[in-house]
Phi, psi and omega in degrees: 000127182276170179298326179293325192248019168307141190294162173287135185286155174236002182232160172285135185252192190290181182192191180018085170063317169256044188254165167210095177207166170093135175289199182254229183088102188261157179228148186302137177301326179299339184288352179292335180061230180263019186288008180274014171240148179298155181303139179291336175258024184295319189287345185262004178309139183279141180266030184300326180292336181298146182291132178300336187286347184275115184257342182214121184272124180277128177296148179263111185258339185285169185233136170215075196275006189202175169306129174065018172094189181309327185243013182060030184241353181082017185243133174254141178264015171299144173237169177081018181299145169305136183269348172211166177236140171305164181297334176272005177096180172300153176303122176283128184265312174206167176213133180223151176288131175231189182238189185295142171145173183235018175303147172276175180256116172260149181233127177196137172065025179078015180236145177254133184236134179206174183231148179194166174266134164192159182053045175058036178200164169258134184234145161268131185231135170254143182231153167290118182298330178283322181254335189088358187285131177291136188257317174196163173224148183233122177289127179259322189187177168288165183300136175265123183236146180197151190286351173264005180140133183265172170095166183298159182243326185296142170262139189293153172247127178248134177226105178063232183275009183239139173241132184258133182227132181242115180287162173299340180250018167094012176270122193242124180233142163251128189226155171297122184287340182279327193245333194084358179302137179282129179272307180202160180212156179222144172259095186297334176285311188288317189268334184241355182071036183298138171266120182282123175312160181302332183246024177093150175292130186235342181308149172252137181294144185242127176270128174218109186056247189257006178258150171242105186268129180223147169269096186265327180073033187279181179258179178051053177070029182235050172289306177253137190220139170244126180246158176287119183294337181276336177225358174085358178299142179286135174259317176205158172219148177201165176086157184230015186281162168292145175291139174267192180254357195273162176259129175297155175231167178222138177208174174248137177226118174058040180077004181247120175286134183225125178257124181249132181240135175254093183281189181297335179216006185215160163254111186225136179252131174234157174287114186311320189291329184222000177079006177299128179287123182272318180197164181208138167231138175288139181212089188272133171226150183300142173062018179057034175274078162261110198233328182278141189292140179293160180234114177279138178239101183303151004268350185203032185239155177220128180257134173225168177197150174212164186270201175059039174074019177269298177111206191230157171212160179234121169253153175252129185269117187238130184255138170219183182295345187265359185113200183260151177217146182252107181261125187293127175269301175212167180209123180212169188256011189271359182218100182243097178283096185296313174214333180276123186295156171279169166235145175256131177226105184063228176270016179243152158253135178239128171182188193256127170267090192060257179248010179250126171286132179224156170245131171236159176284122187298317188295325183247339191087356187279150172296140168256312168213177179208151179204127177265171178112002188254340188069217181264077176272189179223167180194157178222168182237142179197135171052045180078009190226148166263124173260112195241134179242109183284157186289358175250018174093003185273128184254127185226143167253118180228155180294131176276098178210134178282003185280315176190165176293110178236109187270134178254330176200157176204156183198143182271099194276321182224164177251347183266185179287133180231102172243023182250126184286152180289160177233133179232123174216133173057039180065021174240127183263133177242123183231163175210159164238204182274000180230336187216148164241138181229155176242127181239142175278117182237014178229151178300000000 
């Protein structure tokens, strides 16, 4: 199916990397002008959005450097979470204004990075994670607009002193994390023939060693691309599939490194060093919306899910003299991740079946429990609990158990649309909607 003849959507779609939202509409690369340098007034930005109650900022030393956390699985190693919250919610550390978009919040080196539209442009912005003070901004592109929600979808990826940002219209930047100064940039549409998905580019760049891996959806065998992370030069390209909305993951099975991409119509594993296809499985979803991130289940299994009445599946990765194969363990239609990715905790998968939160048995795919009221929400896991953010701003702490849905605390964090998953670092929860970003104390 071409970009021109994709069907008309019938649901509000994805965002933030596992997102699917937004129309297309390309803008000339030359329109970026001199915007490859951070804003000259960035350091003078007012801290009016930070909470007045904070008198001494504790440095943020923990890391959540990419989409879905350190391991791209939505799992935090944080301990000591509060088991309940007061009626007014967790203690607010700071609050800062942001703009339109669904980009996640990455934390590294004491800085918080996210992307949004404002002042007629699409920006990568860095904040002091301890205070909410804006440090710098880097113009990525002209603003991205769409009737299901405006702004960028991709979550920045931080690797050491470099932050990688991918705009909704295919502009890719590598910038100095401390200053926002551009190291290199690429136009994926112009240079690789990237096809912008109907609701905007949502995938998150993946760093593996010296490589930056991307689901580009380009032409002439450039569907999947690896760039040298230091200079942006192409190392390899392979495949002919349309781009998906999902973020790639990488893992080792029986000594073989595999990078898995959930593209517009396939689940494909390649060797990260050279792009050789190891195995592939067809996976068709309406409107080419494969958006939720795959989940690796050690030692050799892989879980995926998509919406639009398709469902989920568990595969076992098997090696033989003929090569690798993904063998289906089970497939069912009772957990349909439209765009929000699930999390695996032990033998359970927790995720959204369209707008219903569910727990299913990983081994069989059968339902364990279900709970409504979050809409198309998102969730992460930490310290025995699920941290859930509903699409209308309701924040919930629930017990991670397959026995039943057990809510421990709840609070209305926002009044606007929330399609960005939470970030948890140093006992602090970072959340955003399309207007504000907040930091909350959720550990003792």
